[in-house]
PLY file of the C-alpha trace (Angstrom):
ply
format ascii 1.0
element vertex 336
property float x
property float y
property float z
element edge 335
property int vertex1
property int vertex2
end_header
176.79 83.23 79.06
179.45 85.23 80.94
181.59 87.54 79.01
184.95 87.65 80.74
187.82 86.51 78.56
189.04 89.18 76.13
188.76 88.43 72.41
191.81 87.66 70.21
191.26 90.64 67.94
190.75 93.08 70.85
187.46 94.32 69.60
185.20 94.11 72.63
182.05 95.48 70.86
182.22 93.02 68.06
182.70 90.20 70.50
179.71 91.36 72.54
177.52 91.40 69.56
178.57 88.05 68.39
177.76 86.34 71.73
174.46 88.32 72.14
173.30 86.74 68.80
173.67 83.19 70.01
172.79 83.22 73.69
169.49 83.87 75.74
171.50 85.30 78.66
174.56 87.45 78.68
176.50 88.50 81.78
179.07 91.22 81.29
181.56 90.75 84.15
182.46 93.88 86.00
186.23 93.85 84.97
185.37 93.96 81.24
185.44 97.14 79.32
181.78 98.26 78.92
181.79 102.02 78.21
179.66 104.23 75.96
181.15 102.82 72.68
180.38 99.21 73.64
176.92 100.12 74.97
175.91 102.03 71.90
177.18 99.26 69.59
175.67 96.44 71.48
172.19 98.08 72.04
171.92 98.95 68.34
172.90 95.43 67.28
170.19 94.05 69.61
167.34 95.56 67.79
165.57 92.79 66.09
167.35 90.21 68.09
164.85 87.68 69.37
167.42 85.48 71.28
168.81 87.51 74.15
166.25 87.85 76.89
168.53 88.46 79.87
171.23 91.05 80.13
173.27 91.41 83.30
175.61 94.48 83.21
175.88 95.26 86.95
179.14 96.83 88.15
179.60 99.06 85.06
179.36 102.82 85.37
176.55 103.72 82.85
176.47 107.33 81.69
173.83 109.37 79.93
174.96 108.19 76.36
174.74 104.60 77.34
171.41 104.92 79.04
169.96 106.83 76.13
171.09 103.99 73.87
169.44 101.56 76.26
166.25 103.57 76.21
166.20 103.51 72.38
166.38 99.74 72.43
163.74 99.31 75.08
161.49 101.70 73.11
161.81 99.57 69.90
158.88 97.39 71.13
158.74 93.96 69.50
162.30 94.52 68.26
163.64 94.16 71.79
163.44 90.67 73.54
165.12 91.66 76.79
162.87 90.76 79.76
165.37 90.60 82.54
167.81 93.60 83.00
170.33 94.00 85.74
172.23 97.28 86.00
173.08 97.36 89.79
176.16 99.17 91.04
176.21 101.31 87.93
177.04 104.66 89.61
173.56 106.10 88.58
173.12 108.01 91.70
176.53 109.72 91.71
177.47 113.44 91.73
175.18 115.66 89.60
172.52 112.85 89.34
172.75 113.42 85.60
172.37 109.69 84.63
169.24 109.38 86.61
167.02 111.42 84.25
168.27 109.26 81.30
167.43 106.16 83.38
163.84 107.35 84.08
163.43 108.18 80.43
164.74 104.75 79.37
162.51 102.89 81.70
159.49 104.92 80.69
159.67 103.10 77.40
160.13 99.61 78.81
156.71 98.08 79.38
157.92 94.54 78.48
160.56 94.21 81.21
159.68 91.58 83.83
162.74 91.70 86.13
164.85 94.81 86.93
167.74 95.12 89.23
168.83 98.64 90.30
170.61 97.80 93.59
173.59 99.60 94.89
173.10 102.80 92.70
172.76 105.35 95.57
169.37 106.32 94.18
167.39 108.84 96.13
163.76 109.54 96.77
163.23 111.76 93.77
164.51 109.12 91.46
162.24 106.40 93.02
159.21 108.67 92.79
160.00 109.48 89.13
160.45 105.75 88.37
157.12 105.00 90.10
155.39 107.52 87.78
157.22 106.32 84.73
156.74 102.62 85.13
153.33 102.56 86.82
151.94 105.54 84.79
149.69 106.35 87.69
147.38 109.42 87.94
146.84 110.34 91.51
143.12 110.53 91.73
140.17 111.36 89.49
136.79 112.36 90.90
133.84 110.93 88.87
131.29 113.41 90.07
129.84 114.32 86.70
133.29 114.19 85.08
133.69 110.71 83.69
135.37 112.30 80.64
138.27 113.18 82.78
138.93 109.57 83.52
138.82 108.70 79.79
141.17 111.57 79.00
143.59 110.51 81.75
143.69 106.94 80.53
144.22 108.13 76.91
147.22 110.18 78.02
148.75 106.94 79.37
147.62 107.38 83.05
145.79 104.97 85.29
143.64 106.40 88.07
144.85 105.32 91.43
141.67 106.07 93.29
138.24 106.81 92.07
135.62 108.15 94.47
132.20 107.31 92.95
129.49 109.87 93.54
125.95 110.68 92.29
125.87 111.61 88.56
129.17 109.99 87.76
127.98 107.37 85.35
125.75 109.49 83.14
128.57 111.84 82.28
130.23 109.52 79.81
129.94 110.92 76.31
127.58 109.07 74.00
126.05 107.04 76.85
122.35 107.30 77.53
121.50 108.51 81.00
121.00 105.71 83.42
117.86 105.17 85.39
119.63 102.78 87.74
120.16 104.06 91.33
123.43 105.45 92.10
124.86 104.38 95.40
127.38 106.90 96.79
130.51 105.24 98.13
131.91 107.26 101.08
135.48 107.28 102.20
137.66 105.25 102.12
137.97 105.59 98.30
137.90 102.58 96.06
141.53 101.90 95.10
142.27 101.06 91.52
145.90 100.44 90.90
147.27 99.18 87.68
150.33 99.50 85.36
151.06 99.14 81.69
154.34 97.50 82.73
154.92 93.74 82.64
157.40 94.09 85.62
157.03 91.32 88.21
160.32 91.76 90.08
162.08 94.84 91.12
165.37 94.93 93.22
166.05 98.37 94.68
168.20 97.28 97.64
171.20 99.15 99.04
170.34 102.55 97.58
169.68 105.83 99.45
165.99 105.73 99.54
163.85 107.37 102.17
160.26 106.63 102.89
158.93 108.71 100.03
160.85 106.69 97.55
160.13 103.42 99.10
156.37 104.15 99.34
156.41 105.13 95.61
157.87 101.78 94.69
155.42 99.93 96.96
152.55 101.59 95.25
153.60 100.28 91.80
150.72 98.57 90.17
150.15 95.02 89.00
151.72 92.69 87.99
154.53 93.34 90.50
155.16 90.17 92.55
158.42 90.82 94.36
159.92 94.11 95.67
163.17 94.41 97.57
163.92 97.60 99.46
166.54 95.86 101.70
169.32 98.09 103.21
167.71 101.47 102.77
168.03 102.56 106.42
166.62 106.10 105.91
163.14 104.58 105.14
162.39 104.67 108.85
162.28 108.48 108.46
163.94 111.24 110.65
160.43 111.88 112.01
160.02 108.19 112.69
157.02 108.10 110.48
158.32 105.54 107.96
156.03 102.82 109.20
152.96 104.93 108.90
153.76 106.09 105.40
154.71 102.61 104.25
151.47 101.47 105.63
149.57 104.05 103.55
151.33 102.74 100.54
150.51 99.16 101.39
146.72 100.06 101.48
146.87 100.73 97.79
149.56 98.26 96.83
148.68 95.90 93.98
146.85 92.66 94.86
149.60 90.81 92.96
152.39 91.76 95.49
153.55 88.58 96.94
156.96 89.29 98.58
158.15 92.57 100.14
161.61 92.91 101.74
161.85 95.86 104.04
164.80 94.48 105.93
167.38 96.85 107.30
165.11 99.86 106.61
165.36 101.58 109.92
161.99 100.28 111.14
163.21 100.16 114.80
160.15 101.56 116.55
157.20 99.50 117.79
154.99 102.03 116.08
156.35 101.20 112.77
155.24 97.61 112.95
151.88 98.56 114.54
151.19 100.85 111.52
151.97 97.99 109.14
149.81 95.61 111.09
146.93 98.13 110.79
147.28 98.39 107.08
147.23 94.67 106.60
144.20 94.36 108.96
142.50 96.92 106.68
142.97 94.67 103.62
146.14 96.19 102.22
148.29 94.17 99.90
145.85 91.25 99.92
148.15 88.92 98.08
151.20 89.42 100.30
152.64 86.06 101.55
156.10 87.02 102.70
157.20 90.13 104.50
160.82 90.30 105.30
161.85 92.59 108.28
165.36 91.22 109.07
167.77 93.88 110.35
165.13 96.04 112.05
164.19 96.67 115.66
164.78 94.93 118.86
167.05 97.60 120.22
167.63 97.27 124.03
165.60 100.35 124.92
162.44 99.08 123.28
163.22 95.44 122.55
160.30 93.86 124.35
157.73 96.25 122.92
159.12 95.75 119.43
158.82 91.92 119.77
155.29 92.31 120.98
154.55 94.43 117.90
156.18 91.77 115.67
154.13 89.10 117.25
150.91 91.10 116.43
152.21 91.59 112.88
152.75 87.86 112.45
149.17 87.11 113.64
147.28 89.68 111.63
146.73 87.42 108.63
146.72 83.70 108.04
149.19 82.59 105.54
151.50 85.52 105.81
155.16 84.79 106.65
156.81 87.64 108.57
160.58 86.76 108.40
162.69 88.02 111.26
165.15 86.55 113.77
166.96 87.70 116.84
170.27 89.52 116.04
173.42 87.62 116.92
174.87 89.35 119.80
177.45 86.85 120.74
180.96 88.01 120.69
182.95 86.86 117.64
186.18 85.05 118.16
189.17 87.44 117.90
0 1
1 2
2 3
3 4
4 5
5 6
6 7
7 8
8 9
9 10
10 11
11 12
12 13
13 14
14 15
15 16
16 17
17 18
18 19
19 20
20 21
21 22
22 23
23 24
24 25
25 26
26 27
27 28
28 29
29 30
30 31
31 32
32 33
33 34
34 35
35 36
36 37
37 38
38 39
39 40
40 41
41 42
42 43
43 44
44 45
45 46
46 47
47 48
48 49
49 50
50 51
51 52
52 53
53 54
54 55
55 56
56 57
57 58
58 59
59 60
60 61
61 62
62 63
63 64
64 65
65 66
66 67
67 68
68 69
69 70
70 71
71 72
72 73
73 74
74 75
75 76
76 77
77 78
78 79
79 80
80 81
81 82
82 83
83 84
84 85
85 86
86 87
87 88
88 89
89 90
90 91
91 92
92 93
93 94
94 95
95 96
96 97
97 98
98 99
99 100
100 101
101 102
102 103
103 104
104 105
105 106
106 107
107 108
108 109
109 110
110 111
111 112
112 113
113 114
114 115
115 116
116 117
117 118
118 119
119 120
120 121
121 122
122 123
123 124
124 125
125 126
126 127
127 128
128 129
129 130
130 131
131 132
132 133
133 134
134 135
135 136
136 137
137 138
138 139
139 140
140 141
141 142
142 143
143 144
144 145
145 146
146 147
147 148
148 149
149 150
150 151
151 152
152 153
153 154
154 155
155 156
156 157
157 158
158 159
159 160
160 161
161 162
162 163
163 164
164 165
165 166
166 167
167 168
168 169
169 170
170 171
171 172
172 173
173 174
174 175
175 176
176 177
177 178
178 179
179 180
180 181
181 182
182 183
183 184
184 185
185 186
186 187
187 188
188 189
189 190
190 191
191 192
192 193
193 194
194 195
195 196
196 197
197 198
198 199
199 200
200 201
201 202
202 203
203 204
204 205
205 206
206 207
207 208
208 209
209 210
210 211
211 212
212 213
213 214
214 215
215 216
216 217
217 218
218 219
219 220
220 221
221 222
222 223
223 224
224 225
225 226
226 227
227 228
228 229
229 230
230 231
231 232
232 233
233 234
234 235
235 236
236 237
237 238
238 239
239 240
240 241
241 242
242 243
243 244
244 245
245 246
246 247
247 248
248 249
249 250
250 251
251 252
252 253
253 254
254 255
255 256
256 257
257 258
258 259
259 260
260 261
261 262
262 263
263 264
264 265
265 266
266 267
267 268
268 269
269 270
270 271
271 272
272 273
273 274
274 275
275 276
276 277
277 278
278 279
279 280
280 281
281 282
282 283
283 284
284 285
285 286
286 287
287 288
288 289
289 290
290 291
291 292
292 293
293 294
294 295
295 296
296 297
297 298
298 299
299 300
300 301
301 302
302 303
303 304
304 305
305 306
306 307
307 308
308 309
309 310
310 311
311 312
312 313
313 314
314 315
315 316
316 317
317 318
318 319
319 320
320 321
321 322
322 323
323 324
324 325
325 326
326 327
327 328
328 329
329 330
330 331
331 332
332 333
333 334
334 335
């Protein structure tokens, strides 16, 4: 249900609450008043509401107070039924970056969200990295060389080991477990990736922000059950050092097996080396569930066009069943 027409009594908060009680989907149109007062009232009223599962509030400037109220709702667990949240174009990455800390804190308490739209918020790398940590709860790496308890401790604190290098003596270190007589087979590099997440998020839209390669890579590394990730129109991902392809490739090597669709269109991946790095990552088994890779808006500049197209062909041929979506840019003169 779209909320656009003003109410007769002029009480927007009361009208919002009334609509939210009777509809599974609420779209608050951008021209409606939706400031702190309305946010706080609506989010408080939604606690215990089992009807509203989709809230679209893109185009409204959400401040710290609004985001804190949202966080309190999302943290209420079973009392919150929202599974699809859209807060794009919400001025979250503006001057001072003050709302972003509140955003990260809110999403840290939102393990039940399945779809999240953050597009057009001018979010930078540090926010994406923080979101990756909050939503994926990923611990960088834990060595099991006689320290299995460290893994147990990390998981108890809410973390999930991203990579676990197994070595001799690792298994017998688990408290309360009898020493094993089974042979231990050391596993040399590369490490065994174990990516996971407590989140239910399956779809994340982070298009048209100000992400560089660090932020993009952090989101690619989000754990299961992420299915779809859009990074479209973040041209700084290519990197000033032109290392964006390599760093994205490193992230793909540990991406969740669930990742099905990745949109990295218009991300400044204009060098043949960018595509070559992605090709190697996929050849090495990265993102094993990937079926669609969108690269529209990248490459084929005149100075390296033929080499870029050759790299694109190699990328398309690296894995059976993978659709690499790209087409030649339209260079025809438009009618005046």
